[in-house]
C-alpha positions in Angstrom: 75.2 -3.9 -120.7 74.6 -4.7 -117.2 76.5 -2.7 -114.6 77.9 -4.4 -111.5 77.7 -2.7 -108.1 81.2 -1.2 -108.4 80.4 0.3 -111.8 77.2 1.7 -110.4 79.1 3.4 -107.5 81.6 4.9 -109.9 78.8 6.1 -112.2 76.9 7.6 -109.3 80.1 9.5 -108.2 80.7 10.7 -111.7 77.1 11.9 -112.0 77.5 13.7 -108.7 80.7 15.4 -109.8 79.1 16.4 -113.0 76.1 18.0 -111.2 78.5 19.8 -108.9 80.5 21.2 -111.8 77.4 22.2 -113.6 76.2 23.9 -110.5 79.5 25.7 -110.0 79.7 27.0 -113.5 76.0 27.7 -113.8 75.4 29.3 -110.4 78.3 29.6 -108.0 80.9 31.1 -110.4 78.6 33.9 -111.7 77.6 34.6 -108.1 81.3 34.8 -107.2 81.8 37.3 -110.0 78.9 39.3 -108.7 80.3 39.2 -105.2 83.6 40.4 -106.4 82.0 43.2 -108.5 79.9 44.2 -105.5 83.0 44.4 -103.3 84.6 46.8 -105.8 81.4 48.8 -105.9 81.4 48.8 -102.1 84.9 50.2 -102.1 83.9 53.0 -104.4 80.9 53.8 -102.4 82.9 53.8 -99.2 85.4 56.1 -100.8 82.6 58.5 -102.0 81.1 58.3 -98.5 84.4 59.3 -96.9 84.8 62.2 -99.3 81.2 63.4 -98.6 81.7 63.1 -94.9 85.0 65.2 -95.2 83.1 67.8 -97.1 80.3 67.8 -94.6 82.9 68.3 -91.8 84.1 71.4 -93.7 80.6 73.0 -93.8 80.7 74.6 -90.3 84.0 76.2 -91.1 82.8 77.4 -94.5 79.6 78.8 -92.9 81.8 80.7 -90.3 84.1 82.0 -93.0 81.1 83.2 -95.2 79.4 84.9 -92.3 82.8 86.5 -91.3 83.2 87.9 -94.8 79.6 89.3 -94.6 80.2 90.9 -91.2 83.4 92.5 -92.4 81.8 93.8 -95.5 78.8 95.1 -93.6 81.2 97.0 -91.2 83.0 98.6 -94.2 79.7 99.6 -96.0 78.5 101.2 -92.8 81.0 104.0 -93.5 79.2 104.9 -96.7 76.0 106.9 -97.2 73.2 104.3 -97.9 72.2 104.2 -101.6 68.5 104.8 -100.6 69.5 108.0 -98.9 72.1 109.5 -101.2 69.5 110.6 -103.8 67.0 111.8 -101.2 67.4 115.5 -100.9 65.4 115.5 -97.7 67.8 113.1 -95.9 70.9 115.0 -97.1 69.3 118.3 -96.2 68.7 117.0 -92.7 72.4 116.0 -92.4 73.5 119.5 -93.5 70.9 121.3 -91.4 72.1 119.4 -88.3 75.6 120.5 -89.0 74.5 124.1 -89.4 72.6 124.1 -86.1 75.6 122.7 -84.3 77.8 125.4 -85.8 75.3 128.3 -85.4 75.5 128.9 -89.1 72.5 129.3 -91.5 71.9 126.7 -94.1 70.7 128.5 -97.3 70.3 125.6 -99.8 71.4 122.2 -100.8 71.7 121.4 -104.5 71.9 117.8 -105.6 73.5 116.5 -108.7 72.8 113.1 -110.3 74.7 110.2 -108.8 77.2 108.5 -111.1 79.6 105.6 -111.0 83.2 106.9 -111.0 86.6 105.4 -110.3 88.5 106.2 -107.1 92.0 107.5 -107.5 94.6 106.0 -105.1 96.8 108.3 -103.1 100.5 108.0 -104.1 103.5 110.2 -104.9 103.7 110.9 -108.6 107.4 111.1 -109.3 109.3 112.5 -112.2 112.8 111.1 -112.5 114.7 114.1 -113.5 118.1 112.6 -112.8 117.7 109.3 -114.6 120.4 110.1 -117.2 122.9 111.3 -114.5 122.2 108.3 -112.3 122.7 106.0 -115.2 126.0 107.5 -116.1 127.3 107.0 -112.5 125.6 103.6 -112.0 128.5 101.3 -112.8 127.2 98.2 -110.9 123.5 98.9 -111.1 123.2 99.7 -107.4 121.9 103.2 -107.9 119.1 101.9 -110.1 118.2 99.3 -107.6 118.2 101.8 -104.8 115.8 104.1 -106.8 113.5 101.3 -107.6 113.3 100.3 -104.0 112.5 103.9 -103.0 109.7 104.2 -105.5 108.4 100.6 -105.4 105.3 101.3 -103.3 104.2 104.3 -105.3 104.8 102.5 -108.6 102.8 99.5 -107.4 99.9 101.7 -106.4 100.0 103.8 -109.6 99.6 100.6 -111.6 96.8 99.1 -109.6 93.4 98.9 -111.2 91.0 101.5 -110.1 87.7 100.5 -108.4 84.5 102.4 -109.2 82.0 103.7 -106.6 78.8 105.6 -106.6 79.5 109.3 -106.2 77.0 112.1 -105.6 78.0 115.7 -105.5 76.2 118.4 -103.5 76.4 122.2 -103.6 75.8 123.5 -100.1 75.3 127.2 -99.4 75.7 128.4 -95.8 75.8 131.9 -94.2 77.6 132.8 -91.0 80.4 134.5 -89.2 84.0 133.3 -89.4 83.6 131.2 -86.3 80.3 129.7 -87.5 81.7 128.8 -90.9 84.8 127.3 -89.5 82.7 125.3 -87.1 80.5 124.1 -90.0 83.6 122.9 -91.9 84.7 121.1 -88.7 81.3 119.3 -88.5 81.7 118.3 -92.2 85.1 116.9 -91.3 83.6 114.9 -88.5 80.8 113.5 -90.7 80.8 109.7 -90.0 80.2 108.8 -93.7 82.7 108.6 -96.5 82.8 112.1 -98.1 85.2 114.5 -99.8 85.1 118.3 -99.5 85.9 119.3 -103.0 85.9 123.1 -102.7 85.0 126.0 -100.4 84.2 129.4 -102.0 83.6 132.4 -99.8 81.7 135.5 -100.8 84.0 137.6 -98.6 87.0 135.9 -97.2 87.7 138.9 -94.9 84.2 138.6 -93.4 83.6 142.4 -93.9 87.0 143.6 -92.5 88.3 144.9 -95.8 85.1 146.8 -96.5 85.0 148.2 -93.0 88.6 149.3 -93.2 88.0 151.0 -96.6 84.9 152.8 -95.2 86.8 153.7 -92.0 84.3 152.1 -89.7 84.7 149.6 -86.9 83.4 146.1 -87.3 83.8 143.3 -84.8 86.0 140.5 -86.0 83.8 137.4 -86.2 86.4 134.8 -85.5 85.4 134.6 -81.9 81.6 135.3 -82.2 78.6 133.5 -83.7 76.6 136.8 -83.7 76.3 138.6 -87.0 76.9 142.3 -86.7 76.1 144.8 -89.5 77.3 148.4 -89.8 76.2 151.0 -92.4 78.7 153.2 -94.1 78.1 155.4 -97.2 74.7 153.9 -97.7 76.2 150.4 -97.8 75.6 147.6 -95.2 78.8 145.8 -94.1 78.5 142.5 -92.3 81.0 140.3 -90.4 79.3 137.3 -91.9 79.3 136.0 -95.4 77.9 133.4 -97.8 79.9 130.3 -98.4 79.5 127.7 -101.2 80.8 124.2 -100.3 80.9 121.4 -102.8 80.9 118.0 -101.2 81.0 114.5 -102.7 79.3 111.6 -100.8 80.2 108.0 -101.6 77.7 105.1 -101.6 77.8 101.3 -102.1 75.1 98.7 -102.2 74.7 96.7 -99.0 75.6 93.0 -99.3 72.7 90.6 -98.9 73.1 88.3 -95.9 73.9 84.8 -97.3 71.6 82.0 -96.2 74.2 79.4 -95.2 71.6 77.0 -93.8 69.7 76.5 -97.1 71.1 74.0 -99.6 70.6 75.4 -103.2 68.6 73.2 -105.6 70.5 71.4 -108.3 67.7 72.2 -110.8 
């Protein structure tokens, strides 16, 4: 069939429309879907980027907080005897010898026990409620019970708190001196700038020779005001205004915290 000019124009237009539709469905529509999908992905990426930037912005503050915790911990641990020193008898002997020299006492020996991990007791008033029954009988509205609970709340809370453990090392220290020297030595121990507890003080002669001198009817200078040891002899026995003292001391130690490297990013592997 022969097409006239008008039919040819219409056919050409139809062919062009068909080509455009094929192109739209074959190329343009899939690309449109891709563009839409990429836009959604871009939104997710932008959201993730925003979250990451927010976390990055927090890093300087976190670094500061971490270093502040480290500094505070270091300041606290400085009060304890270093772990490397606590089991070294030479170091502890030097501490105790320095105290003796300042007090004009004579350090006789330092005996070291093995260090051990032990719990620390909290200081609180241990109360026994001896009047609970009487209070209960008079407590019509519960106010007496409430008043008693408020009074004992702090001690009750501390008594129920979990105990922390710490490294403890005990030492037996023997010193010799006059009353003044021994008292001065104990004062030096009290001023010790490390965490310690004086567990006991046992004196060979708590009168520093005065009782023996009185019994022997001899004169012996009171050593409370003198560092000098004086010895008198009576009935073949030497009496001194100085005595041996055994002091048991516990020193406390903790491990130093390693300084955190806040500039190094840990590996994910």
